[in-house]
Every structure is written in C-alpha cells, then in structure tokens.
C-alpha positions in Angstrom: 68.3 -40.2 -26.1 67.9 -40.3 -22.7 70.5 -38.4 -20.0 72.1 -40.5 -17.5 71.9 -38.8 -13.6 75.9 -38.5 -12.8 76.6 -40.4 -9.7 77.5 -39.3 -6.6 78.2 -41.3 -3.4 77.5 -38.5 -1.2 73.6 -38.1 -3.0 72.2 -41.6 -3.0 69.0 -42.4 -4.6 65.9 -42.5 -2.0 63.4 -45.7 -1.4 62.3 -47.1 -4.7 58.8 -45.9 -5.9 58.6 -47.6 -9.0 58.5 -44.4 -11.2 60.1 -44.5 -14.7 63.7 -46.1 -15.0 67.1 -44.3 -14.1 70.6 -43.8 -15.3 73.8 -43.6 -13.4 77.1 -42.8 -15.1 80.0 -42.6 -13.3 83.9 -42.3 -14.1 86.9 -42.1 -15.8 87.9 -42.9 -12.1 91.9 -42.6 -10.8 94.4 -45.6 -11.7 95.4 -47.7 -9.0 93.8 -50.3 -6.7 90.4 -49.6 -5.6 89.6 -47.8 -2.1 89.4 -50.4 0.4 85.6 -49.1 1.3 84.9 -51.0 -1.5 86.3 -54.0 -1.4 84.3 -54.2 1.7 81.0 -54.2 -0.4 81.0 -57.4 -2.5 80.3 -60.8 -1.5 82.4 -63.6 -1.7 81.5 -64.3 -5.3 82.3 -61.1 -6.4 85.6 -61.3 -4.6 86.7 -64.1 -6.5 85.6 -62.4 -9.8 87.3 -59.7 -9.3 90.6 -61.8 -8.4 90.5 -63.9 -11.4 91.5 -60.8 -13.2 95.2 -60.6 -14.5 95.5 -57.2 -15.1 95.2 -54.9 -11.7 93.4 -52.3 -13.4 90.6 -54.6 -14.6 90.3 -56.0 -11.0 90.1 -52.4 -9.7 87.8 -52.0 -12.5 85.5 -54.4 -11.6 85.3 -53.6 -7.8 84.7 -50.4 -8.1 81.2 -51.2 -11.0 80.3 -53.3 -8.2 80.6 -51.0 -5.1 78.9 -48.5 -7.0 75.6 -50.4 -8.3 75.9 -51.7 -4.4 75.3 -48.2 -3.3 73.0 -47.3 -5.8 70.6 -50.2 -4.7 71.4 -50.3 -1.0 69.9 -46.4 -1.6 66.7 -47.5 -3.5 66.3 -50.3 -1.0 67.0 -48.0 2.2 69.8 -51.6 2.8 73.5 -51.1 3.6 74.9 -51.9 0.2 76.8 -54.8 1.3 73.6 -56.7 2.7 71.8 -56.3 -0.6 71.7 -59.9 -1.9 72.6 -60.5 -5.6 71.9 -63.2 -7.7 71.4 -64.8 -11.1 68.0 -65.2 -13.4 67.3 -68.5 -14.9 68.8 -68.2 -18.8 66.5 -68.4 -21.2 67.9 -70.2 -23.8 69.3 -72.6 -21.4 68.0 -72.6 -18.1 71.3 -72.2 -16.2 71.7 -69.5 -13.4 73.4 -67.5 -15.2 70.8 -65.1 -16.8 70.1 -61.5 -15.8 71.4 -60.5 -12.5 68.8 -59.3 -10.1 68.5 -58.4 -6.5 66.6 -61.3 -4.6 63.3 -60.4 -3.5 63.1 -56.5 -4.7 60.5 -54.8 -6.4 63.3 -53.6 -9.0 65.5 -54.3 -11.8 68.8 -53.2 -13.0 71.8 -53.5 -15.0 75.3 -52.8 -15.1 78.0 -52.0 -17.6 81.8 -50.9 -17.1 84.0 -49.8 -20.6 87.3 -47.8 -20.8 87.1 -46.2 -17.1 83.1 -45.5 -16.9 80.5 -46.9 -15.5 76.7 -47.2 -17.0 74.2 -48.4 -14.2 70.3 -48.5 -15.0 67.4 -49.2 -12.6 64.2 -50.4 -13.3 60.5 -51.4 -12.3 60.7 -54.1 -15.0 63.7 -55.7 -16.7 66.8 -53.4 -18.2 69.9 -53.9 -19.9 72.1 -50.9 -20.2 75.4 -51.0 -22.3 78.0 -48.5 -23.0 81.0 -49.7 -25.8 84.5 -47.1 -26.1 85.0 -46.8 -30.0 87.3 -49.5 -31.6 89.3 -49.3 -34.3 88.2 -49.5 -38.0 90.0 -52.8 -38.3 88.0 -54.3 -35.1 84.4 -52.3 -36.3 85.0 -53.7 -39.9 86.2 -57.4 -38.5 82.7 -57.5 -36.0 80.8 -56.3 -38.6 79.8 -59.2 -40.3 78.6 -60.9 -37.0 75.8 -58.3 -37.8 72.3 -58.6 -38.4 72.4 -58.4 -42.3 70.4 -55.0 -42.4 73.0 -53.5 -39.9 76.0 -54.6 -42.2 74.4 -52.9 -44.5 73.8 -49.9 -42.9 77.3 -49.6 -41.5 78.5 -50.3 -45.0 76.8 -47.4 -46.4 78.1 -45.1 -43.8 81.6 -43.3 -44.5 84.6 -45.4 -43.4 85.4 -42.8 -40.9 83.0 -42.8 -39.0 81.6 -46.7 -39.5 83.4 -47.2 -36.0 81.4 -44.7 -34.2 78.3 -46.0 -35.8 79.5 -49.9 -35.0 79.9 -48.5 -31.5 76.6 -47.5 -31.1 74.9 -50.4 -32.7 76.8 -52.7 -30.9 75.9 -51.0 -27.3 72.0 -51.2 -28.7 72.3 -54.9 -29.5 74.4 -55.8 -25.7 71.4 -53.5 -23.6 69.3 -55.8 -25.6 70.5 -59.0 -25.3 71.3 -57.8 -21.4 67.7 -56.9 -21.3 66.4 -60.5 -21.8 68.8 -62.1 -19.7 70.1 -64.4 -22.7 73.3 -62.8 -23.5 75.6 -63.6 -26.8 74.0 -67.3 -25.9 71.9 -65.4 -28.8 73.8 -64.7 -32.1 74.3 -60.9 -32.7 72.9 -61.7 -36.1 69.7 -62.5 -35.0 67.7 -59.5 -33.5 67.9 -56.3 -36.0 68.3 -53.1 -33.6 69.4 -50.5 -36.3 72.8 -49.0 -36.8 71.4 -45.5 -38.0 70.3 -42.6 -35.8 67.2 -43.7 -34.4 67.1 -47.2 -32.7 64.7 -50.4 -34.1 61.6 -50.6 -32.7 61.2 -54.2 -30.5 58.8 -56.4 -29.3 57.7 -55.2 -25.6 61.3 -53.6 -25.4 62.1 -49.6 -25.6 65.2 -49.2 -27.3 66.9 -45.7 -26.6 70.7 -43.8 -27.2 72.1 -42.7 -24.0 74.4 -40.0 -23.6 78.1 -40.8 -23.1 81.7 -39.4 -22.8 83.5 -38.6 -25.8 84.8 -41.7 -27.4 81.7 -44.0 -25.9 78.5 -45.2 -27.8 75.9 -46.5 -24.9 72.1 -47.4 -24.9 69.2 -48.4 -23.1 66.6 -51.4 -23.4 63.3 -51.3 -20.6 60.7 -54.4 -21.0 57.1 -52.9 -21.4 55.7 -52.8 -17.8 53.0 -55.5 -19.0 55.7 -57.4 -21.6 57.2 -61.2 -21.7 60.3 -62.2 -22.7 
C-alpha cells in the first residue's frame, strides 16, 4: 500500500528529477468559499468549470483542488502556479481533446482526484492515475456492482454484506485510477478491465496498480504506467 505525503502549502516539492511517483493527500477543508488566493491561480477554463457547479460547496472544492495541484506542479517545474499551462491529451478512444490532463511541454505526468472534502494528487515520470472514493451507502454499492467485471462482482458478492460497501469502494477506486491513467475514463465500460475487489489489486499489463492509504471512510488507489509501456 502506498503512503501519500501530507500536502503542506509551505513545503512544496522542489524541481522534478524524474524519480519515483509521488502522492499527496490534502483535506478535509473548512466550509465556506475558497480563498481568493486560490481563485487567482486558476485559468479561464478552470474558472468557467468552477462557475458551472450549482452547489457553492462543490464550487469551492473544485477551486481548492485545482489551486493545490497547480502549487504542486509549480514547485516541481520551478514556475509560478498560475503560469503552469494545463492541457488535455487526445482521448485514446475517439481522438478528441478530453483524454489525460497534462502540463504542456513538461517532463512529468499528473492526476487529481477529489472526494468528500479530500484531495489526492499524483505526479510521476510516466502516465499516472489516482482516485479517492468515499465508501458508499449499501444500496448504492449494490446498484453499481452490476456494472463491474464479472469476476469483481463475484468477489464482492462473496464478501459479507456489512463489509461490501468498503470492498466496492476499494475496487471502484482501483478502476477509476487505471482508467484515468490510460486516459479513457469511463469511455471504457467498467466491466471491461479486471482490477480486483480483493485485498490485492490485479496485475495489469504495462501498469502497476496499488492501493493508497486514505482517511477513514474512504478508499484510494494509484495506477502508474511502466516506463517503457504504451497505452
């Protein structure tokens, strides 16, 4: 299991040296609007996405998370966070520009996940995906379970009902992390790739999938492409 670093705005990473993947965990954050200093770091597209959230809490969470990832990337790249140029790669499924998030011209890759007041960020020398999930209500887990790979469904149905929501969240975090890493997202149906619902993640070709220590009530995972891998 990977142990993420605790995010500290006063102790940002230094220049990226291409070493092992690094993970940061932040939150929970205080209620209320995001700080003005956070808003000032976002570009026009990010501000437009933030404005599209109906609930103020969701808007504040988006702004905080994107300011946070900009600070981390700025530290790695030796650049002011507001000057980090964030782009989207081409989608592997259709070729449109909604694939992996990326930093234009940078020698690193990153991934960001938000969940119930907490944020998980991963930075690596090769494509990376991270995901953090709040353990759902039993009825939600039971409903979404039908969308999983047949072997994952069987594994979850073998778990005692009381423990099933946490096992489901673990499986779903692995799946989201992998799909974010490949850039397909849910354009690939969740039933296609087996990531495992048991104690140990599945072994995937060209990818390393690991669980990540998460706050109480959450499950998290990270997927990193091998240095010589290809999507």
